[in-house]
C-alpha positions as CSV (number, residue, x, y, z in Angstrom):
1,X,0.0,-0.2,0.0
2,X,1.4,3.4,-1.1
3,X,0.6,7.0,0.6
4,X,1.6,10.0,-0.5
5,X,2.4,11.8,2.8
6,X,5.8,12.9,1.6
7,X,7.3,12.3,4.8
8,X,6.5,8.5,4.9
9,X,7.2,8.3,1.7
10,X,11.1,9.6,2.4
11,X,10.9,7.2,6.0
12,X,10.2,4.0,3.8
13,X,12.9,5.0,1.1
14,X,15.7,5.0,3.5
15,X,14.5,2.4,5.2
16,X,14.1,0.1,1.4
17,X,18.1,-1.9,2.5
18,X,15.9,-3.6,5.4
19,X,13.3,-5.5,2.7
20,X,9.6,-5.3,3.0
21,X,8.5,-2.9,5.3
22,X,3.9,-3.1,5.7
23,X,3.4,0.8,7.4
24,X,-1.0,1.2,8.0
25,X,-2.6,3.6,9.4
26,X,-3.1,4.1,13.1
27,X,-4.9,5.9,15.0
28,X,-4.2,9.4,13.5
29,X,0.2,8.3,12.9
30,X,1.2,5.5,10.7
31,X,3.2,2.1,12.2
32,X,6.0,0.6,10.8
33,X,5.8,-3.6,11.1
34,X,8.7,-5.7,8.8
35,X,8.0,-9.5,9.9
36,X,4.8,-9.0,11.5
37,X,6.9,-7.8,13.9
38,X,5.4,-3.4,14.9
39,X,8.9,-2.1,15.5
40,X,8.1,2.3,14.6
41,X,5.6,5.2,14.2
42,X,5.7,7.8,12.7
43,X,3.9,10.7,13.8
44,X,3.6,14.9,13.1
45,X,7.0,13.9,10.9
46,X,8.8,12.7,13.4
47,X,10.0,9.0,13.4
48,X,9.6,6.0,16.2
49,X,11.2,3.4,16.9
50,X,10.9,0.9,19.6
51,X,13.5,0.6,22.3
52,X,14.5,-1.5,25.7
53,X,16.5,-0.7,28.6
54,X,20.2,-1.5,26.8
55,X,18.9,0.6,23.1
56,X,17.1,3.9,25.3
57,X,19.9,5.1,26.3
58,X,21.4,6.1,22.8
59,X,18.0,7.7,21.7
60,X,18.1,10.2,25.1
61,X,22.0,10.7,24.8
62,X,21.2,12.4,21.7
63,X,18.2,13.8,23.5
64,X,15.3,12.9,21.8
65,X,12.1,12.2,23.2
66,X,9.5,9.6,24.0
67,X,6.1,9.6,21.8
68,X,3.6,11.8,23.3
69,X,0.9,10.7,21.3
70,X,-1.3,13.0,23.0
71,X,-1.3,15.5,26.2
72,X,-1.9,13.1,28.9
73,X,0.1,10.0,27.3
74,X,3.7,8.9,26.7
75,X,5.0,5.1,25.5
76,X,8.6,5.3,27.2
77,X,8.9,2.3,25.0
78,X,8.8,4.2,22.1
79,X,11.8,7.5,21.3
80,X,12.4,9.4,18.4
81,X,14.7,8.7,15.6
82,X,18.2,11.8,15.5
83,X,17.4,13.9,12.8
84,X,21.2,13.0,11.6
85,X,20.5,9.3,12.1
86,X,17.4,9.8,9.7
87,X,18.9,10.9,7.3
88,X,21.9,8.5,7.0
89,X,19.8,5.5,5.3
90,X,22.8,3.0,6.6
91,X,22.4,3.8,10.4
92,X,18.8,3.9,9.8
93,X,18.2,0.4,9.1
94,X,20.9,-0.9,12.2
95,X,18.3,1.2,14.0
96,X,15.3,-0.8,12.5
97,X,16.6,-3.8,12.6
98,X,17.6,-3.0,16.4
99,X,14.3,-1.6,17.1
100,X,12.5,-5.2,15.1
101,X,14.8,-6.4,18.0
102,X,13.3,-4.8,21.2
103,X,9.7,-5.3,19.6
104,X,10.5,-8.9,19.4
105,X,12.0,-9.3,22.9
106,X,15.1,-11.3,21.4
107,X,18.2,-8.7,23.3
108,X,20.0,-6.5,21.0
């Protein structure tokens, strides 16, 4: 399924080396799936990846924040991807692979 939102298409293109990913609309945002594993969120022009206790500090070191779908809710296991990583497709794929492992409960 193709979406015409420019940022969604940009993310899809940056992740092309990851293989087939599915991007599905969800609650006004988009969910990213690889092999049936939900590993990322695109919302309001930001990309968020699933984290765990081992990977979260790297996001925090970049000053990134958790996903806040609204003022009353914070998903502390999904963190914004740093702009420098987002712009570098090779690094983005590495971070996405770690997010997929986190989402499938496998240590990175």
